[in-house]
C-alpha positions as CSV (number, residue, x, y, z in Angstrom):
1,X,9.9,24.1,-11.0
2,X,7.0,24.4,-13.3
3,X,5.1,27.6,-14.7
4,X,1.6,26.6,-14.8
5,X,-1.1,28.0,-17.0
6,X,-4.7,26.8,-17.7
7,X,-3.3,24.6,-20.3
8,X,-1.2,22.6,-18.2
9,X,-2.8,22.9,-14.7
10,X,-4.7,19.4,-15.0
11,X,-1.4,17.6,-15.9
12,X,1.3,19.1,-14.0
13,X,-1.0,19.9,-10.8
14,X,-4.0,17.6,-10.5
15,X,-2.4,14.8,-12.2
16,X,1.0,15.3,-10.9
17,X,-0.1,15.4,-6.9
18,X,-1.5,11.8,-7.4
19,X,2.3,10.7,-7.1
20,X,4.4,13.7,-5.6
21,X,3.1,16.5,-3.5
22,X,2.9,19.5,-5.5
23,X,3.3,23.1,-4.1
24,X,1.5,26.1,-5.9
25,X,2.8,29.1,-5.4
26,X,0.6,32.2,-6.3
27,X,2.6,35.1,-7.2
28,X,2.6,38.3,-9.5
29,X,5.6,40.2,-10.8
30,X,5.0,43.6,-9.0
31,X,4.6,41.6,-5.4
32,X,7.5,42.4,-3.3
33,X,7.0,39.9,-0.7
34,X,6.6,37.4,-3.7
35,X,10.3,38.0,-4.6
36,X,11.5,36.9,-1.4
37,X,9.7,33.5,-1.0
38,X,10.3,32.8,-4.5
39,X,14.0,31.7,-4.0
40,X,13.3,30.3,-0.7
41,X,10.9,27.9,-2.4
42,X,13.1,27.0,-5.6
43,X,16.2,26.4,-2.9
44,X,14.1,24.0,-1.1
45,X,12.8,22.4,-4.3
46,X,16.1,21.5,-4.9
47,X,17.2,20.4,-1.7
48,X,14.1,18.0,-1.1
49,X,15.3,16.1,-4.3
50,X,12.1,15.3,-5.8
51,X,10.1,14.9,-2.7
52,X,7.8,17.7,-3.9
53,X,7.4,19.8,-6.9
54,X,7.2,23.4,-7.2
55,X,4.4,24.6,-9.3
56,X,4.4,28.8,-9.8
57,X,1.1,30.6,-11.2
58,X,1.2,34.2,-12.1
59,X,-2.2,35.3,-10.6
60,X,-2.4,38.4,-12.8
61,X,-2.3,36.2,-16.0
62,X,-3.7,33.0,-14.9
63,X,-7.1,34.7,-12.8
64,X,-9.2,31.7,-13.6
65,X,-6.9,29.4,-11.5
66,X,-6.5,32.0,-8.7
67,X,-10.5,32.5,-8.7
68,X,-10.6,28.5,-8.4
69,X,-8.3,28.2,-5.4
70,X,-10.0,31.5,-4.0
71,X,-6.8,33.6,-3.7
72,X,-7.3,37.0,-2.1
73,X,-3.6,38.0,-1.5
74,X,-0.2,37.3,-2.5
75,X,2.1,35.2,-2.1
76,X,-0.1,32.3,-1.1
77,X,1.0,28.7,-1.5
78,X,-1.2,25.5,-1.5
79,X,0.1,22.1,-1.3
80,X,-1.8,19.2,-3.2
81,X,-1.6,15.7,-2.3
82,X,-3.8,13.1,-4.5
83,X,-5.4,15.6,-6.2
84,X,-6.7,17.9,-3.4
85,X,-5.5,20.7,-1.4
86,X,-4.5,19.5,1.8
87,X,-2.8,22.8,3.7
88,X,-1.3,26.1,2.6
89,X,-0.1,29.5,4.0
90,X,0.0,33.2,2.8
91,X,2.9,35.6,3.1
92,X,6.8,35.3,2.7
93,X,7.2,32.9,5.6
94,X,11.2,32.7,6.4
95,X,12.9,29.4,5.4
96,X,12.5,27.8,8.6
97,X,8.7,28.4,8.6
98,X,8.6,26.9,5.1
99,X,10.6,24.0,5.9
100,X,8.2,23.0,8.8
101,X,5.2,23.6,6.8
102,X,7.0,20.8,4.5
103,X,7.8,18.4,6.6
104,X,4.8,18.1,7.9
105,X,3.4,16.8,4.6
106,X,6.2,15.4,2.4
107,X,7.5,12.1,3.0
108,X,11.1,12.2,4.5
109,X,14.2,11.1,2.3
110,X,14.0,7.7,4.0
111,X,10.5,7.6,3.4
112,X,10.8,8.3,-0.4
113,X,13.8,6.1,-0.9
114,X,11.9,3.2,0.5
115,X,9.0,3.8,-1.6
116,X,10.9,4.2,-4.6
117,X,12.6,0.6,-3.8
118,X,9.5,-1.0,-3.2
119,X,8.2,0.4,-6.9
120,X,11.4,-0.7,-8.2
121,X,10.9,-4.3,-6.6
122,X,7.6,-4.8,-7.9
123,X,8.7,-4.2,-11.4
124,X,11.6,-6.8,-10.6
125,X,8.6,-9.3,-9.8
126,X,6.7,-8.5,-12.9
127,X,10.0,-9.3,-14.9
128,X,10.6,-12.5,-12.9
129,X,14.0,-11.4,-11.3
130,X,12.9,-12.4,-7.7
131,X,16.5,-11.8,-6.3
132,X,16.4,-8.3,-7.3
133,X,13.0,-8.0,-5.9
134,X,14.4,-9.2,-2.4
135,X,17.4,-7.1,-2.4
136,X,15.2,-3.8,-2.8
137,X,12.7,-4.6,-0.4
138,X,15.2,-5.6,2.0
139,X,16.7,-2.2,1.6
140,X,13.5,-0.4,1.8
141,X,12.5,-2.1,5.3
142,X,15.8,-1.3,6.4
143,X,15.9,2.3,4.8
144,X,12.3,2.9,6.5
145,X,11.6,0.3,9.1
146,X,8.0,1.9,9.4
147,X,7.1,1.2,6.0
148,X,4.5,-1.5,6.4
149,X,3.7,-1.8,3.1
150,X,7.5,-2.8,2.2
151,X,7.7,-4.9,4.9
152,X,4.4,-6.7,4.1
153,X,5.8,-7.4,0.3
154,X,9.4,-8.6,1.9
155,X,7.8,-10.8,4.3
156,X,5.5,-12.3,1.7
157,X,8.3,-12.7,-0.8
158,X,10.4,-14.7,1.7
159,X,7.7,-17.0,2.6
160,X,6.9,-17.6,-1.0
161,X,10.4,-18.7,-1.7
162,X,10.4,-21.0,1.5
163,X,12.5,-19.1,3.9
164,X,10.3,-19.0,6.6
165,X,12.8,-18.3,9.5
166,X,14.3,-15.4,7.6
167,X,10.5,-14.2,7.1
168,X,9.8,-14.6,11.1
169,X,12.9,-12.4,11.9
170,X,11.9,-9.5,9.4
171,X,8.1,-10.0,10.9
172,X,9.1,-9.7,14.4
173,X,9.1,-5.9,14.7
174,X,5.5,-5.8,13.5
175,X,4.1,-8.8,15.2
176,X,2.3,-6.4,17.8
177,X,0.6,-4.8,15.3
178,X,-0.9,-8.0,13.5
179,X,-4.1,-7.6,15.5
180,X,-5.0,-4.4,14.1
181,X,-3.9,-4.6,10.7
182,X,-5.6,-6.8,8.2
183,X,-2.5,-7.1,5.9
184,X,0.0,-7.8,8.6
185,X,-2.7,-10.2,10.4
186,X,-2.9,-12.1,7.1
187,X,1.0,-12.5,7.2
188,X,0.6,-14.1,10.5
189,X,-2.2,-16.5,9.7
190,X,0.2,-17.8,6.9
191,X,3.1,-18.1,9.2
192,X,0.8,-20.0,12.1
193,X,-0.5,-22.2,9.2
194,X,3.0,-23.1,8.2
195,X,4.0,-24.0,11.8
196,X,0.6,-25.9,12.0
197,X,2.0,-28.1,9.5
198,X,5.4,-28.3,10.4
199,X,4.6,-29.4,14.0
200,X,2.1,-31.9,13.0
201,X,3.2,-35.8,13.7
202,X,2.7,-36.5,9.7
203,X,3.0,-33.2,7.8
204,X,3.3,-34.8,4.4
205,X,0.6,-37.6,5.0
206,X,-1.8,-34.8,6.8
207,X,-3.7,-34.3,3.9
208,X,-4.9,-38.0,3.7
209,X,-5.4,-38.0,7.3
210,X,-7.8,-34.8,6.8
211,X,-9.7,-36.3,4.0
212,X,-10.2,-39.4,5.8
213,X,-11.8,-37.3,8.7
214,X,-13.9,-35.2,6.2
215,X,-15.4,-38.3,4.3
216,X,-16.5,-39.9,7.6
217,X,-18.0,-36.7,8.8
218,X,-18.7,-33.9,6.3
219,X,-19.2,-31.6,9.2
220,X,-15.8,-32.0,11.1
221,X,-14.7,-28.6,10.7
222,X,-11.6,-28.7,12.4
223,X,-10.6,-31.5,10.1
224,X,-11.8,-28.9,7.3
225,X,-9.9,-25.9,8.6
226,X,-6.8,-27.9,9.0
227,X,-7.0,-29.0,5.6
228,X,-7.5,-25.5,4.6
229,X,-4.5,-24.7,6.6
230,X,-2.2,-27.6,4.9
231,X,-3.2,-26.4,1.6
232,X,-2.5,-22.6,2.5
233,X,1.1,-23.5,4.0
234,X,1.7,-25.0,0.5
235,X,0.5,-22.1,-1.1
236,X,-2.5,-23.7,-2.9
237,X,-4.5,-20.8,-2.3
238,X,-7.8,-21.6,-4.2
239,X,-8.0,-25.1,-3.0
240,X,-7.9,-23.7,0.7
241,X,-10.5,-21.2,0.2
242,X,-12.6,-23.7,-1.5
243,X,-12.4,-25.9,1.7
244,X,-13.2,-22.5,3.8
245,X,-16.1,-22.1,1.7
246,X,-17.3,-25.8,2.6
247,X,-17.1,-24.8,6.4
248,X,-18.9,-21.0,5.7
249,X,-21.8,-22.8,3.9
250,X,-22.6,-25.2,6.6
251,X,-21.6,-22.9,9.7
252,X,-20.6,-19.2,9.2
253,X,-20.2,-18.6,12.5
254,X,-18.0,-21.6,13.7
255,X,-15.2,-21.1,16.0
256,X,-15.6,-17.4,16.0
257,X,-15.5,-17.3,12.3
258,X,-12.1,-18.7,11.9
259,X,-13.3,-20.0,8.3
260,X,-14.2,-16.3,6.9
261,X,-11.1,-14.7,8.7
262,X,-8.6,-17.1,7.3
263,X,-10.5,-16.7,3.9
264,X,-9.9,-13.0,4.1
265,X,-6.3,-13.3,4.7
266,X,-5.7,-15.3,1.6
267,X,-7.3,-13.1,-0.2
268,X,-4.8,-10.3,1.2
269,X,-1.9,-12.4,0.5
270,X,-2.7,-13.2,-3.1
271,X,-4.0,-9.8,-4.1
272,X,-1.5,-8.5,-6.6
273,X,-0.1,-4.9,-6.5
274,X,-2.7,-2.6,-8.3
275,X,-1.4,-1.4,-11.5
276,X,-1.0,2.2,-12.2
277,X,-3.8,4.0,-14.1
278,X,-4.6,7.2,-15.6
279,X,-6.7,9.5,-13.1
280,X,-10.2,8.7,-12.9
281,X,-9.7,5.3,-14.1
282,X,-10.7,2.3,-11.8
283,X,-7.6,-0.5,-11.7
284,X,-8.6,-3.8,-12.9
285,X,-9.3,-6.2,-10.5
286,X,-7.3,-9.4,-10.4
287,X,-9.8,-11.9,-11.7
288,X,-9.1,-14.9,-9.3
289,X,-9.3,-12.7,-6.3
290,X,-12.7,-10.6,-7.6
291,X,-14.2,-14.5,-8.2
292,X,-13.5,-15.5,-4.7
293,X,-14.3,-12.2,-3.3
294,X,-17.9,-12.7,-5.0
295,X,-18.0,-16.3,-3.7
296,X,-17.4,-15.1,0.1
297,X,-19.9,-12.6,-0.2
298,X,-22.6,-15.0,-2.0
299,X,-22.0,-17.1,0.8
300,X,-21.9,-14.8,3.9
301,X,-24.9,-13.0,2.8
302,X,-27.1,-15.9,2.2
C-alpha cells in the first residue's frame, strides 16, 4: 500500500501502472464506508502478492488529483493499467465483489508467475546462459499454457539450439493458431523450412543445386525460394532475406506473395525483445531488423 500525493503520483501511479495494475482508492478520514473498504483492499493486496498495487489518495488533502479523476463521492476506486484508467467502482463493496472486480483485470497467479519467468529467461539469454533460459521458458509454458509469448520464445530457443523435435512437441498445442498469429506463424514457416531441407535428396549439397539453377535462370523463383528456405533452416537470416528480395524485385506477387510472407516471418524471428525504457521513450529498434524492414518497404512500395 502506498500513500499518494501530487509529488509521487506520476511515479507511483502512472509509471508504476506500466508494469503492474494499480488500484487507486480515493478516501477520506471522515468517511465511514471508506473505513470498511480500506481493510478489505489491504487484505486483498497482500493475498494477491504483487499482482496489483494499492495506492491510497486522501481526497481531502489531494483535491487536485481527485478533481483530475472527476471524483464525486467516496470511496471510489479506479484501476489503472499502462498509464490509463480501465475500470472502477464506487462504494464499499463486499470482499467477494472486489475480488470479482480484480479478477476481471489482474493476471492470475499462474499468468504472473509465467510472465516473471519469461522476463528472467530473457535476462539469462542476455547473459549467455541458454540452459537457465530454456528451463525458465519451459516452466513458464507449463505454468501458463495460454501464454503465447512465452511459448514463442521457448520454441524459438529450442529451434536455435537445434532441438527440432522438442520444438515441434512444444509447438503442437498452438499449431492451429499459427494461421492467425504472425509470431506463431513465423515459427511454423521456420519449422517448415527445416523439414523442407531435411527431406531433400541432398540436404547439404542443395545450396549448390539452387545456385546452379539460379545461374541458368535468374527468374527461377522456385530455386530462389528453396535457397532462401535452406538459408533459413541454417539460421543464415540476412542471406535468406537478401534472396527473397531478389524475388520481390522481379515479381512481388509471385506464388501468393510467398517471398514477402517468408521475409516477414524472418523479421519476426530475429527481432530481439524490446528493452525496457522510461515512460514516454521509444525503445531503440535493432539495427539489422530496422534496415531490412526499410529494404522490404522500399521494394514492396516501389
